[in-house]
C-alpha positions as CSV (number, residue, x, y, z in Angstrom):
1,M,72.9,112.7,101.4
2,S,69.8,112.4,103.6
3,K,69.8,110.3,106.8
4,G,66.9,108.3,105.4
5,N,69.2,106.9,102.7
6,S,72.4,106.5,104.7
7,F,71.7,102.9,105.3
8,I,72.6,102.0,101.7
9,K,76.3,102.7,102.2
10,G,76.2,100.7,105.4
11,A,74.7,97.9,103.4
12,A,77.6,97.8,101.0
13,I,80.1,97.6,103.9
14,L,78.1,95.0,105.8
15,G,77.6,92.9,102.7
16,I,81.3,92.3,101.8
17,A,81.8,89.1,103.9
18,G,78.3,87.9,102.9
19,V,79.1,88.4,99.2
20,I,82.3,86.3,99.5
21,V,80.5,83.5,101.4
22,K,77.5,83.5,98.9
23,I,79.8,83.5,95.9
24,L,81.7,80.5,97.3
25,G,78.4,78.8,98.1
26,A,77.3,79.3,94.5
27,I,80.6,78.0,93.2
28,Y,80.0,74.9,95.3
29,R,76.4,74.2,94.3
30,I,76.8,74.6,90.5
31,P,79.7,72.2,89.9
32,L,78.2,69.9,92.6
33,G,75.0,69.7,90.6
34,N,77.0,68.8,87.5
35,I,78.9,66.1,89.3
36,I,76.2,64.2,91.3
37,K,73.2,65.2,89.1
38,P,69.6,65.5,90.3
39,E,69.7,62.1,92.0
40,G,72.7,63.1,94.2
41,M,71.3,66.6,94.9
42,G,68.0,64.9,96.0
43,Y,70.0,62.9,98.7
44,Y,72.0,66.0,99.6
45,Q,69.0,68.2,99.9
46,T,67.1,65.6,102.0
47,A,69.8,65.6,104.6
48,Y,70.7,69.3,104.6
49,P,67.4,70.8,105.7
50,F,67.3,68.5,108.7
51,Y,70.9,69.4,109.6
52,V,70.1,73.1,109.4
53,L,67.0,72.7,111.5
54,M,69.0,70.9,114.2
55,L,71.6,73.7,114.2
56,T,69.0,76.3,114.3
57,I,67.4,74.8,117.4
58,S,70.7,74.3,119.2
59,T,72.6,77.5,118.3
60,S,70.8,80.2,116.2
61,G,69.8,82.6,118.9
62,V,72.7,82.0,121.3
63,P,75.5,83.9,119.4
64,V,73.3,87.0,119.3
65,A,72.6,86.6,123.1
66,I,76.3,86.2,123.8
67,A,77.2,89.3,121.7
68,K,74.5,91.3,123.5
69,L,75.5,90.3,127.1
70,V,79.3,90.5,126.4
71,S,78.8,94.0,124.8
72,E,76.7,95.2,127.8
73,K,79.3,94.0,130.3
74,S,82.3,95.3,128.3
75,A,80.6,98.7,127.9
76,I,80.8,99.3,131.7
77,G,84.4,97.8,131.9
78,D,83.2,94.5,133.5
79,Y,85.4,92.3,131.4
80,R,85.5,89.6,134.1
81,N,81.8,88.9,133.8
82,A,81.8,89.4,130.1
83,Y,84.3,86.6,129.8
84,K,82.2,84.5,132.2
85,V,79.2,84.9,129.9
86,F,81.3,83.5,127.1
87,K,82.5,80.5,129.2
88,V,79.0,79.6,130.3
89,A,77.6,79.9,126.8
90,L,80.5,77.9,125.4
91,T,79.9,75.1,127.9
92,G,76.2,75.0,127.0
93,L,76.9,75.0,123.3
94,F,79.6,72.3,123.7
95,M,76.9,70.1,125.4
96,A,74.3,71.0,122.7
97,G,76.8,69.9,120.0
98,I,77.4,66.6,121.7
99,L,73.7,65.9,122.1
100,T,72.6,66.9,118.6
101,S,75.5,65.0,116.9
102,L,74.9,61.9,119.0
103,F,71.1,62.1,118.3
104,V,71.7,62.2,114.5
105,L,74.5,59.6,114.7
106,I,72.2,57.1,116.5
107,N,69.0,57.9,114.6
108,A,70.2,58.7,111.1
109,R,68.8,55.6,109.5
110,D,65.3,56.1,111.0
111,I,65.4,59.8,110.1
112,V,66.0,59.3,106.4
113,N,63.5,56.4,106.3
114,S,60.8,58.7,107.8
115,L,61.6,61.3,105.1
116,G,61.0,58.6,102.5
117,N,64.5,58.7,101.1
118,P,66.7,56.0,102.7
119,N,69.6,56.6,100.3
120,A,70.1,60.0,101.9
121,Y,71.7,58.1,104.9
122,Y,75.3,58.9,103.9
123,A,74.5,62.5,103.2
124,L,73.1,62.9,106.7
125,I,75.7,60.9,108.7
126,A,78.5,62.9,107.0
127,L,77.1,66.1,108.7
128,V,77.5,64.7,112.3
129,P,80.9,66.3,112.9
130,A,79.5,69.7,111.8
131,L,76.7,69.4,114.3
132,F,79.4,69.2,117.0
133,F,81.8,71.9,115.8
134,V,79.3,74.6,114.6
135,P,77.9,75.3,118.1
136,I,81.4,75.8,119.4
137,M,82.4,78.1,116.5
138,S,79.2,80.1,117.0
139,A,80.1,80.8,120.7
140,F,83.5,82.3,119.7
141,R,81.8,84.4,117.0
142,G,79.3,85.8,119.5
143,F,82.1,86.6,121.9
144,F,84.1,88.6,119.4
145,Q,81.0,90.3,118.0
146,G,80.2,91.4,121.6
147,R,83.6,93.0,121.7
148,Q,82.8,94.9,118.5
149,N,85.4,92.9,116.6
150,M,83.8,91.5,113.4
151,V,87.0,90.4,111.7
152,P,87.3,87.0,113.5
153,T,83.7,86.1,112.5
154,A,84.4,87.2,108.9
155,L,87.7,85.1,108.7
156,S,85.9,82.2,110.3
157,Q,83.0,82.4,107.8
158,I,85.3,82.6,104.8
159,A,87.6,79.7,106.1
160,E,84.5,77.6,106.7
161,Q,83.0,78.1,103.2
162,F,86.4,77.9,101.4
163,F,87.2,74.5,102.9
164,R,83.6,73.3,102.4
165,V,83.9,74.1,98.7
166,L,87.4,72.8,98.2
167,M,87.1,69.6,100.2
168,G,83.5,68.9,99.4
169,L,84.0,68.9,95.6
170,G,87.3,67.0,95.9
171,I,85.8,64.2,98.2
172,T,82.7,64.0,96.0
173,L,84.8,63.4,92.9
174,L,86.9,60.8,94.7
175,L,83.8,58.9,95.9
176,L,81.9,59.1,92.6
177,D,82.9,55.6,91.6
178,Y,81.4,54.2,94.8
179,G,77.9,55.3,93.8
180,I,75.8,58.5,93.9
181,P,74.5,58.0,97.5
182,I,78.1,57.8,98.9
183,A,79.2,60.7,96.6
184,A,76.4,62.8,98.1
185,G,77.8,61.9,101.5
186,G,81.2,63.2,100.4
187,A,79.5,66.5,99.4
188,S,77.9,66.7,102.9
189,F,81.2,65.9,104.5
190,G,82.6,69.0,103.0
191,G,80.3,70.9,105.3
192,S,81.8,69.1,108.3
193,I,85.4,69.9,107.1
194,G,84.4,73.5,106.7
195,A,83.0,73.6,110.2
196,I,86.2,72.3,111.6
197,A,88.3,74.8,109.5
198,G,86.1,77.7,110.7
199,T,86.4,76.6,114.3
200,I,90.2,76.3,114.0
201,A,90.4,79.7,112.4
202,I,88.5,81.6,115.0
203,Y,90.2,79.7,117.8
204,I,93.6,80.7,116.5
205,V,92.4,84.3,116.5
206,F,91.2,83.8,120.1
207,L,94.6,82.5,121.2
208,T,96.3,85.5,119.6
209,N,94.0,87.8,121.6
210,K,94.1,85.7,124.8
211,K,96.9,87.7,126.5
212,R,95.0,91.0,126.0
213,I,91.7,89.4,127.2
214,N,93.4,88.2,130.4
215,E,94.9,91.6,131.0
216,E,91.4,93.1,130.6
217,I,90.0,90.6,133.1
218,Q,92.9,91.3,135.6
219,S,92.4,95.1,135.4
220,S,88.6,94.8,135.5
221,P,87.2,96.4,138.7
222,I,85.6,94.0,141.2
223,K,81.8,94.0,140.6
224,E,78.9,91.9,141.7
225,E,79.4,88.4,140.5
226,Y,77.2,87.4,137.5
227,R,75.8,84.1,138.7
228,V,75.7,81.2,136.3
229,S,71.9,80.7,136.8
230,A,71.4,84.4,135.9
231,I,73.6,84.1,132.8
232,V,71.7,81.1,131.6
233,K,68.4,82.8,132.2
234,D,69.5,86.0,130.4
235,L,71.0,84.0,127.5
236,L,67.8,82.0,127.0
237,M,65.5,85.1,127.3
238,I,67.3,86.6,124.4
239,A,68.0,83.4,122.4
240,I,64.6,81.7,122.5
241,P,62.6,84.3,120.6
242,I,65.4,84.6,118.0
243,T,65.5,80.8,117.7
244,I,61.8,80.6,117.1
245,G,61.9,83.2,114.3
246,S,65.0,81.6,112.8
247,A,63.5,78.1,112.8
248,I,60.6,78.9,110.5
249,T,62.6,78.8,107.2
250,P,64.4,75.6,108.1
251,I,61.0,74.2,109.1
252,L,59.7,75.1,105.6
253,D,62.6,73.3,104.0
254,A,62.1,70.3,106.3
255,I,58.4,70.2,105.3
256,D,59.5,69.9,101.7
257,A,62.0,67.2,102.6
258,S,59.4,65.2,104.4
259,M,56.5,65.8,102.1
260,V,57.6,66.0,98.5
261,I,59.1,62.6,97.9
262,K,56.3,60.8,99.7
263,R,53.5,62.7,98.0
264,L,55.0,62.3,94.6
265,Q,55.0,58.5,95.1
266,L,51.2,58.7,95.5
267,I,50.9,59.7,91.8
268,N,53.0,56.7,90.7
269,Y,56.5,58.2,90.7
270,T,59.1,55.8,91.8
271,E,61.2,56.6,94.8
272,E,64.2,57.3,92.5
273,I,62.3,59.6,90.2
274,A,60.6,61.4,93.1
275,N,64.1,62.0,94.6
276,E,65.4,63.3,91.3
277,L,62.5,65.8,91.0
278,Y,63.1,66.9,94.6
279,G,66.8,67.4,93.7
280,Q,65.8,69.5,90.7
281,L,63.7,71.7,93.0
282,K,66.0,72.2,95.9
283,G,69.5,71.5,94.5
284,Y,69.1,73.5,91.3
285,A,66.2,75.9,91.0
286,Q,66.2,76.9,94.7
287,T,69.9,77.6,94.6
288,L,69.4,80.3,91.9
289,I,66.5,81.8,93.7
290,N,68.7,82.3,96.8
291,L,71.5,84.2,94.9
292,P,69.9,87.7,95.0
293,Q,70.0,87.5,98.8
294,V,73.7,88.3,98.4
295,F,72.6,91.9,98.1
296,S,69.2,92.0,99.8
297,V,70.5,90.5,103.1
298,S,73.0,93.3,103.5
299,I,70.3,95.9,102.9
300,A,68.1,94.3,105.4
301,M,70.9,94.2,108.0
302,S,71.4,97.9,107.8
303,L,67.7,98.8,108.1
304,V,67.5,97.7,111.8
305,P,69.9,100.3,113.2
306,A,68.8,103.0,110.8
307,I,65.1,102.7,111.8
308,S,65.9,102.1,115.5
309,N,68.0,105.3,115.6
310,A,65.2,107.4,113.9
311,R,62.6,105.8,116.2
312,A,64.7,106.7,119.3
313,R,64.7,110.3,118.2
314,K,61.0,110.2,117.3
315,Q,61.7,111.3,113.7
316,K,58.6,110.0,111.9
317,A,59.5,111.6,108.6
318,E,62.9,110.0,108.7
319,I,61.4,106.6,109.4
320,E,59.0,107.0,106.4
321,G,62.0,108.0,104.2
322,I,64.0,104.9,105.3
323,V,61.0,102.6,104.8
324,N,60.2,103.9,101.3
325,S,63.9,103.8,100.3
326,G,64.3,100.3,101.8
327,I,61.4,98.9,99.9
328,R,62.4,100.7,96.7
329,I,66.0,99.5,96.7
330,T,64.9,96.0,97.6
331,L,62.5,95.9,94.6
332,L,65.3,97.3,92.4
333,I,67.1,94.1,93.1
334,G,64.3,91.6,93.4
335,L,62.2,92.6,90.3
336,P,64.9,92.3,87.6
337,C,66.2,89.1,89.1
338,A,62.7,87.6,89.1
339,F,61.9,88.7,85.6
340,G,65.3,87.7,84.3
341,L,65.1,84.2,85.8
342,F,61.6,83.8,84.4
343,V,62.4,84.7,80.8
344,L,65.8,82.9,80.7
345,A,65.0,80.0,83.0
346,R,65.9,77.2,80.7
347,P,68.9,78.9,79.0
348,I,70.4,79.8,82.5
349,I,70.0,76.1,83.6
350,E,71.6,74.9,80.4
351,L,74.5,77.4,80.9
352,L,75.2,76.4,84.5
353,Y,74.2,72.8,84.7
354,F,75.4,71.7,81.2
355,S,76.2,68.1,82.2
356,N,72.5,67.2,82.6
357,T,70.3,65.8,79.9
358,Q,68.1,68.1,77.8
359,E,65.0,66.6,79.4
360,T,66.4,67.3,82.9
361,I,67.4,70.8,81.9
362,S,63.9,71.5,80.6
363,S,62.3,70.1,83.8
364,I,64.5,72.3,86.0
365,G,63.8,75.3,83.8
366,E,60.1,74.9,84.3
367,I,60.5,74.6,88.1
368,L,62.7,77.7,88.1
369,Q,60.0,79.7,86.2
370,Y,57.4,78.8,88.9
371,L,59.9,79.8,91.7
372,S,61.3,82.9,90.0
373,F,58.7,85.4,91.3
374,G,59.4,84.2,94.8
375,V,62.6,86.3,94.6
376,I,60.4,89.4,94.9
377,F,58.6,88.3,98.0
378,L,61.6,86.7,99.6
379,T,63.8,89.8,99.3
380,L,60.9,92.0,100.5
381,V,60.2,89.8,103.5
382,Q,63.8,90.2,104.6
383,A,63.7,94.0,104.3
384,L,60.2,94.3,106.0
385,T,61.3,92.0,108.8
386,S,64.2,94.3,109.6
387,M,62.0,97.3,109.5
388,L,59.6,95.8,111.9
389,Q,62.5,94.8,114.2
390,G,63.8,98.3,114.0
391,L,60.3,99.5,115.1
392,G,60.6,97.3,118.2
393,K,58.1,94.6,116.9
394,P,60.3,91.5,116.3
395,L,57.5,89.0,116.8
396,I,55.2,90.4,114.1
397,P,57.3,89.2,111.1
398,V,57.7,85.8,112.9
399,I,54.0,85.4,113.2
400,N,53.4,86.5,109.6
401,L,55.9,84.1,108.3
402,F,54.4,81.3,110.4
403,I,51.0,82.1,108.8
404,G,52.7,81.9,105.4
405,A,54.2,78.5,106.4
406,I,50.7,77.2,107.1
407,F,49.6,78.3,103.6
408,K,52.7,76.6,102.2
409,V,51.9,73.3,103.9
410,I,48.3,73.3,102.7
411,I,49.1,74.4,99.1
412,T,52.1,72.1,98.7
413,Y,50.2,69.1,100.1
414,I,47.3,69.6,97.7
415,L,49.3,70.5,94.5
416,L,52.0,67.9,94.8
417,V,49.5,65.2,93.8
418,V,48.3,67.1,90.7
419,P,50.0,65.1,87.9
420,S,50.5,68.1,85.6
421,L,52.2,70.1,88.4
422,N,54.0,67.4,90.5
423,V,57.1,68.9,92.2
424,K,56.1,72.4,90.8
425,G,53.3,72.3,93.4
426,A,56.0,72.6,96.1
427,A,57.4,75.6,94.2
428,I,54.0,77.3,94.1
429,G,53.7,76.6,97.9
430,T,57.0,78.3,98.6
431,V,56.1,81.4,96.6
432,S,52.7,81.5,98.3
433,A,54.3,81.4,101.7
434,Y,56.5,84.4,101.1
435,A,53.8,86.3,99.3
436,V,51.4,85.9,102.3
437,A,54.2,86.9,104.7
438,C,55.1,89.9,102.5
439,I,51.5,91.2,102.3
440,L,51.0,90.7,106.1
441,D,54.3,92.5,106.8
442,L,53.3,95.5,104.6
443,I,49.9,95.7,106.3
444,S,51.6,95.5,109.8
445,L,54.1,98.2,108.8
446,R,51.4,100.5,107.5
447,I,49.4,100.1,110.7
448,L,52.4,100.7,113.0
449,T,53.7,103.7,111.2
450,R,50.4,105.1,109.9
451,M,52.4,106.1,106.8
452,S,51.4,106.0,103.1
453,F,53.7,104.4,100.6
454,N,54.8,106.3,97.5
455,F,53.2,103.7,95.3
456,K,54.4,105.2,92.0
457,D,58.1,105.5,92.9
458,I,58.3,102.4,95.0
459,F,56.3,99.9,92.9
460,I,55.3,101.1,89.5
461,K,58.5,102.6,88.2
462,P,60.7,99.6,89.2
463,F,58.1,97.2,87.8
464,I,58.0,99.0,84.4
465,S,61.8,99.1,84.2
466,A,62.1,95.4,85.1
467,A,59.3,94.3,82.7
468,L,60.7,96.2,79.7
469,M,64.2,94.9,80.5
470,A,62.9,91.3,80.5
471,L,61.2,91.9,77.1
472,V,64.5,93.2,75.6
473,V,66.4,90.3,77.2
474,K,64.1,87.7,75.7
475,L,64.1,89.3,72.3
476,S,67.9,89.6,72.3
477,Y,68.2,85.9,73.2
478,L,65.8,84.8,70.4
479,A,67.6,87.1,67.9
480,I,71.1,85.7,68.4
481,I,70.6,82.1,69.6
482,N,70.8,80.6,66.1
483,I,73.9,82.7,65.4
484,I,76.1,82.2,68.4
485,G,74.4,79.3,70.3
486,S,72.4,79.1,73.5
487,K,75.2,79.5,76.1
488,L,76.8,82.6,74.6
489,A,73.4,84.0,73.7
490,T,72.4,83.7,77.4
491,L,75.5,85.6,78.6
492,V,75.1,88.3,75.9
493,S,71.4,88.7,76.7
494,I,72.2,89.1,80.5
495,M,74.7,91.8,79.8
496,V,72.3,93.6,77.5
497,G,69.7,93.3,80.2
498,V,71.9,94.9,82.8
499,I,72.7,97.9,80.5
500,I,69.1,98.3,79.4
501,Y,67.9,98.1,83.0
502,V,70.2,100.9,84.2
503,I,69.2,103.1,81.3
504,L,65.5,102.5,82.0
505,L,66.0,103.3,85.7
506,I,67.5,106.6,84.7
507,I,64.9,107.4,82.0
508,T,61.9,106.6,84.2
509,G,63.4,108.5,87.1
510,T,63.5,105.4,89.3
511,I,67.1,106.0,90.2
512,T,68.1,109.5,91.2
513,N,71.2,111.6,91.4
514,E,71.3,111.1,95.1
515,D,71.2,107.3,94.6
516,L,74.2,107.4,92.3
517,M,76.1,109.5,94.8
518,L,75.9,106.6,97.2
519,L,77.8,104.2,94.9
520,P,81.6,103.9,94.4
521,K,82.7,106.6,91.9
522,G,79.0,107.6,91.8
523,D,79.9,111.3,91.9
524,R,81.7,111.0,88.6
525,V,78.9,109.1,87.0
526,A,76.4,111.6,88.2
527,K,78.5,114.5,86.7
528,R,78.7,112.8,83.4
529,L,74.9,112.2,83.3
530,E,74.4,115.9,84.3
531,K,76.7,116.9,81.4
532,Y,74.5,115.0,78.9
533,R,71.4,116.5,80.6
534,I,70.1,113.1,81.7
535,F,70.1,114.4,85.3
536,K,69.3,118.0,86.1
C-alpha cells in the first residue's frame, strides 16, 4: 500500500465517532419531520442557524487552540502550565456562555421578529441552556484532545446526541397538543438536554482522571510561569482565524433564515406558507444533502496530516498522489449520492417523511432535486479545504468560500422572488456557493502544487459509473413500482444501485486492487476477483 493512499484507512478510524453522531442526527431529523411537519421544521430551522452562529462565534476555534497549547506544554513535560491553559480557557468560555445565553434570552423575541418568523420564539428560547453548557463542554474536549486522549470527546459527543434524540423526540410528542410552535420548542430543548448530558459525561471522565492530572502537575518541573495575558493572546491568535473560517457556513444558513421567509412574502406567500416552504428546504431536503458528509468529513480529516507530512519531507510526487486519491475517493462518494438523490428524490421523501401530504412530498422532492448536485461540490470543498490546510494555506479556502457566499446572497436574493422557483431559488443559491468555492479551491490547489490532475481517472470514470448507476436505479424503480409499491420499490432500487455501482467501478477500472486492500476483508474480496479474472 502506497503512502499516498494511507490516509483512507485513517479516515475509516477517524470516522467511527462521526458516523455514530451523524446516524443519531438522521434518526432525530426524520421522525421529527414526521411529527411537527414543515410548519414546525420551519420554526425549528429558523432558530437553529442563529444558535449555531452564536456558538461558532463564542467557541468554534477555542477547543482547537486549547488542544494545541496543552499538547505543546505536555510534550515538554510542563503539565502545570498545560493545566493553566485549560483553566484560563475554561474561565473565558464560561463567561462567553453566560453572555451569549443572556443575550439570546433577553433578545429572543426581537431576533425572531427580525427574521420574519415570530412563531420561532419558543424554538430559539429553548436553546438558551445549550448556549451556556456547550462552551464549557468544548473546553474539556479541547483539554483531553491536547492530552492525545480522544475517548472523552467521543463519549461526550455520543452522550450529547443520544440524549438530544431521546429527549427531543419525547418532549416534542408531549407538547404536540399545545401547538406546533411550542412543540418545535420541545425539539430545540432536546439540544439543550443533550448539551447538559455531554457536559456531565465529559466532566465525569475529568473527575476520574483528576488524581492523575494532579500527580502530573506535582511532578512537573518548575518552569517559567505562563502568564494569563500570554495564554489569552496565544489562544486568540489560534482561535480567531479558525472561528472566521468556521463562521462562514453558519452565516450562509443565517442568510437563508433571514432572507427566505421575508422574500417569499413579497410574491404573495403568507407568513405561514413561507415558513412551511423554508421548513421543507432546511428541515427535510437539506438534511438528506448533509448525510454523505458522514463519510466525506472523515476523509477530509485524514488529508491534513497526510499532506502536511509529505510536505515536510518535500515529497512532491507523494503530495500529488494524495491529492489525486483524495479527490477521486471523495467523488466516488459524492457523485452516486447526488445522482441517486436526483433520480429518486420524491420516492425517498415519501419513504422517509410518509406522514406528510402528497402535495408536500412532491414539493420537498422538487427542492431535493435542485439541491442534490450540491452534494458533489460540498464534499469536494471539504476535501480541498483539508488539502490546502495541509499545504499551509488555511486562509485560501476561507476566502474562496466567502466569495461563494457572496454569490449565494446575490443569487438567492434574485431567484427567491421568481414565482416559478420560489424557495428553490435558495437551493440554487446554496449549490452555486459551493460550486464557486470548489472551482476556486481547485484552481488554488493547482497553482500551489503546479500539478496536473489525472482527469480521466479522477473525474470521467467516477462520473460514468455514477450516471449509469442512476439510469439503472430509475429504470428499476419504474419497472417494479406498480408491482410492490413505491416504498418497497425505493428500497429495492437503492440496493440494486449499490450493487450495480460497485460492479461498474470494477469494470471501468475506477476502483483498483489496491483500493480494495484498504477495506475490511478487502484482501479476500480482491483474491476472489482475481480468481474470476476481474482483477489481474
